[in-house]
KEMILUM-195429 format. One line per 10 residues: number of its first residue (from 1); their letters; for each residue x, y, z of N, C-alpha, C, O. Coordinates in Angstrom, 3 decimals, always signed. Atoms other than C-alpha are relative to their C-alpha. Layout:
NUM) a) X/Y/Z/X/Y/Z/X/Y/Z/X/Y/Z  ...
***
This chain:
1) xxxxxxxxxx) -1.192/+0.458/+0.703/+255.626/+49.688/+120.255/+0.056/-1.522/+0.085/-0.231/-2.116/+1.125  -0.147/+1.449/+0.065/+256.200/+46.109/+119.168/+1.482/-0.340/-0.021/+2.289/+0.387/-0.601  -1.393/+0.442/-0.062/+259.426/+44.218/+119.846/+0.071/-1.438/-0.499/-0.697/-2.302/-0.078  -0.287/+1.348/+0.491/+260.712/+41.206/+117.960/+1.459/-0.277/+0.317/+2.345/+0.471/-0.095  -1.368/+0.369/-0.354/+263.785/+39.480/+119.367/+0.227/-1.437/-0.437/-0.611/-2.308/-0.209  -0.301/+1.327/+0.509/+265.458/+36.480/+117.790/+1.504/-0.225/+0.102/+2.289/+0.705/-0.088  -1.419/+0.330/-0.116/+268.781/+34.694/+118.307/+0.311/-1.268/-0.770/-0.551/-2.121/-0.981  -0.484/+1.164/+0.732/+270.824/+32.163/+116.395/+1.463/-0.199/+0.359/+2.242/+0.753/+0.376  -1.394/+0.335/-0.271/+274.051/+30.385/+117.313/+0.576/-0.692/-1.229/-0.029/-1.615/-1.774  -0.704/+0.651/+1.110/+276.505/+29.496/+114.545/+1.412/-0.349/+0.454/+1.999/+0.341/+1.287
11) xxxxxxxxxx) -1.320/+0.487/-0.410/+279.766/+27.587/+114.855/+1.102/+0.604/-0.859/+2.009/-0.096/-1.311  -1.023/-0.741/+0.745/+281.804/+30.217/+113.035/+0.536/+1.107/+0.896/-0.161/+1.579/+1.794  -0.574/-1.083/-0.798/+284.167/+32.822/+114.482/-0.742/+1.326/-0.204/-1.340/+1.570/-1.252  +0.657/-1.303/-0.002/+282.823/+36.276/+115.288/+0.320/+0.809/-1.254/-0.588/+1.357/-1.880  -0.380/-0.821/+1.157/+284.791/+37.990/+112.503/-0.632/-0.498/-1.293/-1.029/+0.308/-2.134  +0.625/+0.561/+1.206/+283.435/+35.616/+109.831/-1.493/+0.319/-0.043/-2.032/+0.673/-1.092  +1.442/-0.255/-0.069/+279.849/+36.063/+110.990/-0.280/+1.483/-0.232/-1.175/+1.843/-0.996  +0.215/-1.434/+0.189/+280.121/+39.826/+111.228/+0.244/+0.388/-1.455/-0.493/+1.201/-2.014  -0.304/-0.296/+1.401/+281.685/+39.942/+107.766/-1.183/-0.329/-0.906/-1.482/+0.429/-1.829  +1.171/+0.379/+0.791/+278.658/+38.119/+106.321/-1.101/+1.054/+0.127/-1.670/+1.487/-0.875
21) xxxxxxxxxx) +1.067/-0.974/-0.222/+276.194/+40.556/+107.902/+0.420/+1.418/-0.361/-0.431/+2.273/-0.603  -0.538/-1.314/+0.332/+278.432/+43.540/+107.172/-0.001/+0.252/-1.511/+0.345/+1.343/-1.962  +0.051/-0.105/+1.457/+277.996/+42.899/+103.439/-1.454/+0.226/-0.406/-2.242/-0.720/-0.404  +1.406/-0.294/+0.301/+274.760/+44.663/+102.382/-0.618/-0.903/-1.064/-1.814/-1.191/-1.000  +0.561/+0.859/+1.050/+274.361/+42.451/+99.298/-0.541/-1.313/+0.568/-1.390/-1.948/-0.058  +0.517/+1.232/-0.602/+273.778/+39.492/+101.634/-1.441/+0.146/+0.497/-2.099/-0.854/+0.785  +1.420/-0.183/-0.322/+270.424/+41.055/+102.553/-0.877/-0.669/-1.054/-1.928/-1.223/-0.732  +0.747/+0.669/+1.074/+269.232/+39.769/+99.175/+0.011/-1.509/+0.186/-0.937/-2.195/-0.194  -0.140/+1.440/-0.223/+270.453/+36.308/+100.168/-0.911/-0.465/+1.136/-1.525/-1.527/+1.035  +0.729/+0.451/-1.188/+268.719/+36.167/+103.565/-1.476/+0.407/+0.020/-2.217/-0.008/+0.911
31) xxxxxxxxxx) +1.406/-0.403/+0.085/+265.407/+37.783/+102.528/-0.748/-0.993/-0.888/-0.251/-1.350/-1.955  +0.751/+0.959/+0.825/+262.722/+35.378/+101.233/-0.210/+0.511/-1.432/-0.491/+1.691/-1.644  +0.099/-0.377/+1.421/+262.552/+35.372/+97.414/-1.329/+0.650/-0.351/-1.381/+1.570/-1.168  +1.317/-0.543/+0.338/+258.824/+36.082/+97.349/-0.127/+1.487/+0.338/-1.070/+2.140/-0.108  +0.026/-1.419/-0.342/+259.604/+39.528/+98.805/+0.687/+0.859/-1.068/+0.671/+2.087/-0.985  -0.638/-0.717/+1.118/+261.531/+40.454/+95.618/+0.896/+1.148/+0.465/+0.835/+2.255/-0.068  -0.879/-1.008/-0.586/+264.129/+42.329/+97.659/+1.108/+0.382/-0.980/+1.785/-0.482/-1.539  -1.076/-0.494/+0.863/+266.486/+44.510/+95.617/+0.635/+1.221/+0.640/-0.058/+2.124/+1.108  -0.722/-1.175/-0.476/+269.163/+46.922/+96.750/+0.071/+0.987/-1.155/+0.512/+0.637/-2.249  -0.008/-1.034/+1.031/+268.811/+50.167/+94.805/+1.210/+0.920/+0.108/+1.534/+1.635/-0.840
41) xxxxxxxxxx) -1.187/-0.826/-0.206/+271.870/+51.896/+96.259/+1.119/-0.499/-0.907/+1.419/-1.693/-0.914  -1.080/+0.441/+0.894/+274.691/+51.855/+93.690/+1.257/-0.401/+0.779/+1.509/+0.086/+1.881  -1.296/+0.395/-0.569/+278.017/+50.162/+94.435/+0.983/+1.160/-0.114/+0.824/+2.006/-0.995  -0.246/+0.881/-1.147/+280.241/+50.504/+96.320/-0.870/+0.405/+1.191/-1.105/+1.587/+1.443  +0.802/-0.233/-1.198/+278.108/+50.141/+99.418/+0.906/-0.225/+1.200/+1.417/-1.326/+1.404  -0.904/+0.053/-1.152/+280.112/+50.895/+102.552/-0.822/+0.076/+1.286/-1.584/+1.019/+1.498  +0.668/-0.008/-1.302/+278.792/+49.974/+105.988/+0.774/+0.917/+0.940/+1.970/+0.734/+1.168  -0.573/-0.911/-0.988/+279.435/+52.786/+108.454/-1.145/+0.792/+0.610/-2.242/+0.838/+0.054  +1.025/-0.824/-0.617/+277.519/+55.016/+110.811/-0.344/+1.147/-0.941/+0.543/+1.822/-1.463  +0.463/-1.049/+0.902/+275.427/+57.424/+108.759/-0.258/-0.466/-1.423/-0.827/+0.280/-2.220
51) xxxxxxxxxx) +0.237/+0.524/+1.351/+275.343/+55.204/+105.646/-1.503/-0.175/-0.221/-2.227/-0.623/+0.667  +1.412/+0.099/+0.358/+271.976/+55.294/+103.864/-0.139/-0.977/-1.162/+0.628/-0.925/-2.124  +0.228/+1.029/+1.011/+270.625/+52.397/+101.789/-1.451/+0.050/-0.468/-2.371/+0.220/+0.333  +1.341/+0.058/+0.584/+267.645/+52.237/+99.430/-0.264/-1.403/-0.517/+0.603/-2.033/-1.122  +0.410/+1.336/+0.414/+265.750/+49.016/+98.749/-1.365/+0.067/-0.667/-2.119/+1.022/-0.485  +1.360/+0.259/+0.470/+262.726/+47.795/+96.842/-0.378/-1.361/+0.571/+0.428/-2.291/+0.565  +0.453/+1.243/-0.620/+260.676/+45.081/+98.522/-1.512/-0.127/-0.188/-2.223/+0.877/-0.234  +1.441/+0.261/+0.055/+257.246/+43.474/+98.172/-0.447/-0.528/+1.348/+0.114/-1.493/+1.867  +0.577/+0.472/-1.253/+255.210/+43.110/+101.336/-1.465/-0.311/-0.282/-2.235/+0.577/-0.647  +1.315/+0.544/+0.356/+252.055/+41.009/+100.867/-0.427/+0.453/-1.395/-1.570/+0.857/-1.613
61) xxxxxxxxxx) +0.290/-0.323/+1.392/+252.280/+41.708/+97.143/+0.024/+1.477/-0.343/-0.197/+1.847/-1.496  -0.036/-1.445/+0.235/+252.603/+45.475/+97.540/+1.460/+0.437/-0.138/+2.240/+0.288/+0.803  -1.376/-0.462/+0.163/+255.816/+46.916/+96.066/+0.229/+1.283/+0.801/-0.560/+2.225/+0.732  -0.322/-1.147/-0.853/+257.450/+49.361/+98.472/+1.458/+0.397/-0.173/+2.306/-0.426/-0.517  -1.372/-0.476/-0.134/+260.550/+51.496/+98.676/+0.295/+0.087/+1.491/-0.569/+0.448/+2.290  -0.419/-0.026/-1.398/+262.487/+51.275/+101.923/+1.368/+0.667/+0.026/+2.262/+0.297/-0.735  -1.290/-0.657/-0.183/+265.301/+53.568/+102.997/+0.397/-0.170/+1.452/-0.380/+0.131/+2.358  -0.482/+0.168/-1.373/+267.391/+52.747/+106.039/+1.338/+0.698/+0.165/+2.056/+0.953/-0.803  -1.266/-0.651/-0.324/+270.310/+54.398/+107.782/+0.649/-0.735/+1.170/-0.020/-1.110/+2.132  -0.763/+0.590/-1.104/+273.019/+52.876/+109.958/+0.200/+1.091/+1.051/+0.776/+2.140/+0.764
71) xxxxxxxxxx) -0.080/-1.004/-1.063/+272.819/+54.715/+113.292/+0.988/-0.375/+1.096/+1.333/+0.456/+1.937  -0.984/+0.466/-0.983/+275.238/+52.650/+115.364/+0.827/-1.068/-0.698/+0.275/-1.989/-1.300  -0.859/+0.930/+0.732/+278.244/+50.771/+114.011/+1.256/-0.260/+0.818/+2.130/+0.600/+0.920  -1.136/+0.389/-0.831/+280.720/+48.921/+116.246/+0.474/-1.390/-0.403/+0.193/-2.371/+0.286  -0.475/+1.314/+0.459/+282.397/+46.134/+114.255/+1.000/-0.603/+0.979/+1.799/+0.139/+1.551  +0.900/+1.010/+0.557/+282.489/+43.236/+114.891/-1.143/-0.369/+0.947/-1.671/-1.479/+0.883  +0.942/+0.347/-1.069/+280.025/+43.448/+117.781/-1.454/+0.374/-0.260/-2.367/-0.322/+0.183  +1.390/-0.388/+0.230/+276.967/+45.310/+116.572/-0.099/+1.089/-1.056/+0.853/+1.812/-1.348  +0.397/-1.167/+0.772/+275.276/+47.645/+114.193/-1.514/+0.109/+0.088/-2.205/-0.879/+0.337  +1.440/-0.233/-0.064/+271.816/+49.187/+114.140/-0.418/+0.874/-1.167/+0.300/+1.784/-1.580
81) xxxxxxxxxx) +0.551/-0.823/+1.070/+269.663/+50.580/+111.383/-1.399/+0.460/+0.379/-2.112/-0.201/+1.134  +1.354/-0.510/-0.155/+266.541/+52.704/+111.370/-0.607/+0.173/-1.387/+0.105/+0.336/-2.379  +0.707/-0.259/+1.250/+263.915/+53.098/+108.686/-0.211/+1.502/-0.130/-0.772/+2.137/+0.763  +0.281/-1.397/+0.303/+263.877/+56.563/+107.132/-1.263/+0.124/-0.850/-2.016/+1.091/-0.735  +1.180/+0.048/+0.873/+261.220/+55.640/+104.555/-0.414/-1.459/-0.125/+0.429/-2.330/-0.342  +0.461/+1.374/+0.118/+259.060/+52.538/+104.447/-1.363/-0.184/+0.621/-2.075/+0.791/+0.864  +1.368/+0.304/-0.426/+255.957/+50.809/+105.753/-0.301/+0.259/+1.476/-1.466/+0.228/+1.874  +0.224/-0.161/-1.438/+256.442/+51.480/+109.478/+0.084/+1.467/+0.406/+0.743/+2.268/-0.257  -0.164/-1.339/-0.574/+256.020/+54.630/+111.548/+1.369/+0.111/+0.656/+1.978/+1.181/+0.683  -1.317/+0.041/-0.656/+259.178/+53.574/+113.389/+0.546/-1.404/-0.154/-0.186/-2.384/-0.016
91) xxxxxxxxxx) -0.683/+1.292/+0.134/+261.705/+50.781/+112.813/+1.438/+0.191/+0.447/+2.166/+1.008/-0.116  -1.389/+0.000/-0.473/+264.936/+50.226/+114.736/+0.411/-1.458/+0.127/-0.211/-2.223/+0.864  -0.447/+1.396/+0.026/+266.849/+46.988/+114.114/+1.445/-0.056/+0.488/+2.358/+0.434/-0.178  -1.324/+0.184/-0.590/+269.809/+46.148/+116.356/+0.479/-1.412/-0.311/-0.207/-2.392/-0.020  -0.647/+1.277/+0.320/+272.117/+43.368/+115.133/+1.191/-0.128/+0.948/+2.092/+0.711/+0.920  -1.099/+0.190/-0.957/+274.424/+42.015/+117.874/+0.681/-1.339/-0.252/+0.038/-2.323/-0.617  -0.821/+1.183/+0.246/+277.243/+39.476/+117.579/+0.914/-0.193/+1.203/+1.605/+0.733/+1.627  -0.782/+0.263/-1.213/+278.933/+37.796/+120.542/+0.697/-1.345/-0.127/+0.063/-2.352/-0.444  -0.729/+1.272/-0.046/+281.675/+35.163/+120.711/-0.517/-0.808/+1.175/-0.647/-0.302/+2.290  +0.563/+0.840/-1.058/+280.300/+32.242/+122.674/+0.228/-1.464/-0.347/-0.081/-1.894/-1.458
101) xxxxxxxxxx) -0.129/+1.460/+0.128/+281.189/+28.560/+123.131/+0.607/-0.448/-1.327/+0.123/-1.397/-1.944  -0.677/+0.391/+1.231/+283.523/+28.394/+120.135/-0.707/+0.429/-1.270/-0.325/+0.004/-2.360  +0.728/-0.494/+1.167/+281.082/+30.139/+117.815/-0.463/+1.419/+0.247/+0.162/+2.173/+0.993  +0.524/-1.358/-0.117/+278.991/+33.271/+117.544/-1.504/-0.034/+0.223/-2.235/-0.743/-0.468  +1.422/-0.190/-0.235/+275.619/+34.206/+118.978/-0.426/+1.273/-0.725/+0.119/+2.351/-0.489  +0.563/-1.127/+0.751/+273.650/+36.461/+116.619/-1.344/+0.329/+0.643/-2.199/-0.546/+0.775  +1.273/-0.415/-0.589/+270.845/+38.452/+118.248/-0.527/+1.211/-0.755/+0.175/+2.207/-0.932  +0.693/-1.103/+0.668/+268.389/+40.662/+116.390/-1.102/+0.493/+0.912/-1.874/-0.301/+1.449  +1.081/-0.610/-0.760/+266.129/+43.073/+118.239/-0.599/+1.108/-0.856/+0.078/+2.071/-1.216  +0.699/-0.991/+0.821/+263.554/+45.018/+116.245/-1.069/+0.669/+0.852/-1.904/-0.001/+1.460
111) xxxxxxxxxx) +1.066/-0.799/-0.605/+261.455/+47.814/+117.739/-0.741/+0.672/-1.148/-0.119/+1.300/-2.005  +0.757/-0.577/+1.105/+258.633/+48.935/+115.463/-1.342/+0.541/+0.457/-1.940/+0.074/+1.426  +1.350/-0.538/-0.152/+255.499/+51.011/+115.338/-0.663/-0.042/-1.363/-0.039/+0.261/-2.380  +0.767/+0.030/+1.239/+252.817/+50.565/+112.724/-0.735/+1.332/-0.168/-1.122/+1.957/+0.819  +0.784/-1.218/+0.232/+251.107/+53.546/+111.077/-1.502/-0.285/+0.107/-1.912/-1.433/+0.277  +1.464/+0.085/+0.129/+247.345/+54.205/+110.957/-0.726/-0.411/+1.273/-1.798/-1.011/+1.197  +0.724/+0.187/-1.255/+246.450/+53.913/+114.648/-0.541/-1.402/+0.204/+0.207/-2.378/+0.144  +0.621/+1.299/-0.266/+243.975/+51.110/+115.363/+0.095/-0.938/-1.196/+0.242/-2.148/-1.024  -0.141/+0.842/+1.189/+244.128/+49.882/+111.758/+1.408/-0.591/-0.075/+1.589/-1.737/-0.485  -1.375/+0.490/-0.035/+247.896/+49.592/+112.117/+0.182/-1.104/+1.031/+0.878/-2.089/+0.784
121) xxxxxxxxxx) -0.067/+1.049/-1.032/+247.517/+47.610/+115.333/-0.625/-1.292/-0.501/-0.078/-2.377/-0.304  +0.672/+1.167/+0.563/+245.084/+45.276/+113.627/+0.879/-0.638/-1.079/+1.038/-1.858/-1.121  -0.893/+0.496/+1.055/+247.421/+44.978/+110.626/+1.219/-0.708/+0.560/+1.684/-1.700/+0.000  -1.151/+0.654/-0.623/+250.305/+44.130/+112.917/-0.380/-1.412/+0.444/+0.318/-2.376/+0.131  +0.386/+1.303/-0.553/+248.440/+41.302/+114.637/-0.468/-0.985/-1.065/-0.281/-2.193/-0.915  +0.493/+0.890/+1.052/+246.876/+39.928/+111.452/+1.060/-0.348/-1.039/+1.045/-1.442/-1.603  -0.931/+0.197/+1.112/+249.788/+40.315/+109.049/+1.463/+0.178/+0.403/+2.254/-0.758/+0.289  -1.418/-0.359/-0.173/+253.031/+42.038/+110.092/+0.736/-0.915/+0.972/+1.874/-1.304/+0.712  -0.651/+0.866/-0.991/+253.790/+39.915/+113.158/+0.381/-1.337/-0.632/+1.482/-1.843/-0.413  -0.244/+1.299/+0.631/+253.509/+36.718/+111.117/+1.034/+0.109/-1.124/+1.861/-0.784/-1.302
131) xxxxxxxxxx) -1.003/-0.213/+1.052/+255.494/+38.136/+108.188/+1.398/+0.111/+0.592/+2.346/-0.489/+0.085  -1.315/-0.172/-0.624/+258.329/+39.191/+110.481/+0.523/-1.313/+0.566/+1.702/-1.628/+0.406  -0.431/+1.296/-0.538/+258.425/+35.817/+112.241/+0.415/-0.936/-1.125/+1.420/-1.638/-1.011  -0.345/+0.830/+1.153/+258.416/+34.036/+108.875/+1.306/+0.425/-0.642/+2.106/-0.409/-1.064  -1.232/-0.514/+0.587/+261.161/+36.289/+107.574/+1.208/-0.410/+0.847/+2.237/-0.812/+0.303  -1.121/+0.382/-0.857/+263.372/+35.596/+110.591/+0.220/-1.507/-0.001/+1.360/-1.958/+0.112  -0.145/+1.451/+0.106/+262.689/+31.862/+110.362/+0.756/-0.361/-1.281/+1.667/-1.188/-1.257  -0.698/+0.214/+1.274/+263.765/+31.906/+106.701/+1.461/+0.434/+0.128/+2.375/-0.258/-0.322  -1.345/-0.553/-0.164/+266.761/+34.028/+107.603/+0.904/-0.964/+0.765/+2.064/-1.154/+0.397  -0.794/+0.959/-0.773/+267.930/+31.495/+110.206/+0.477/-1.147/-0.877/+1.650/-1.520/-0.836
141) xxxxxxxx) -0.364/+1.120/+0.876/+267.859/+28.665/+107.658/+1.094/+0.395/-0.978/+2.064/-0.340/-1.162  -0.964/-0.447/+1.010/+269.764/+30.657/+105.049/+1.346/+0.333/+0.640/+2.393/-0.011/+0.092  -1.260/-0.334/-0.683/+272.351/+31.985/+107.516/+0.742/-1.277/+0.370/+1.956/-1.363/+0.185  -0.648/+1.271/-0.343/+273.025/+28.449/+108.747/+0.610/-0.659/-1.235/+1.703/-1.219/-1.152  -0.540/+0.572/+1.237/+273.493/+27.273/+105.140/+1.275/+0.714/-0.438/+2.228/+0.074/-0.882  -1.147/-0.774/+0.473/+275.931/+30.081/+104.354/+1.163/+0.031/+0.989/+2.304/+0.278/+0.600  -1.061/-0.093/-1.008/+277.870/+29.956/+107.617/+0.344/-1.348/+0.619/+0.861/-1.396/+1.735  -0.407/+1.321/-0.497/+278.345/+26.199/+108.036/+1.413/-0.321/-0.419/+1.926/-1.391/-0.092
***
């Protein structure tokens, strides 16, 4: 299992930050454009435990469908989603929000497994690890722009 953990501090109140992340359409805002991310789930999209969302996304030029489900939802402190359908054998993404020093600390923890055994391990080290780091780096820049 691979773990990716990333944190970002923003000088906005907890409720404002959670509201931004609690809006599924903002996933299109924080995902790099080259990934052609599109939410396929029709409106209204309601964040709650058990909610299921469908997306289309390009990963290294390959168009994929991704379905995720919210498995833990405790506003305004955290929510977690798992992949039901997509490129990974397992994907669990925990989003945590904590009031700190007059702002909010955002922490993302992703646990993932790649498919295809040794080929998946190789793919992770050659491609997926770098894509995920790049995606989170982009996400930090965009979140800071939107929450300043």
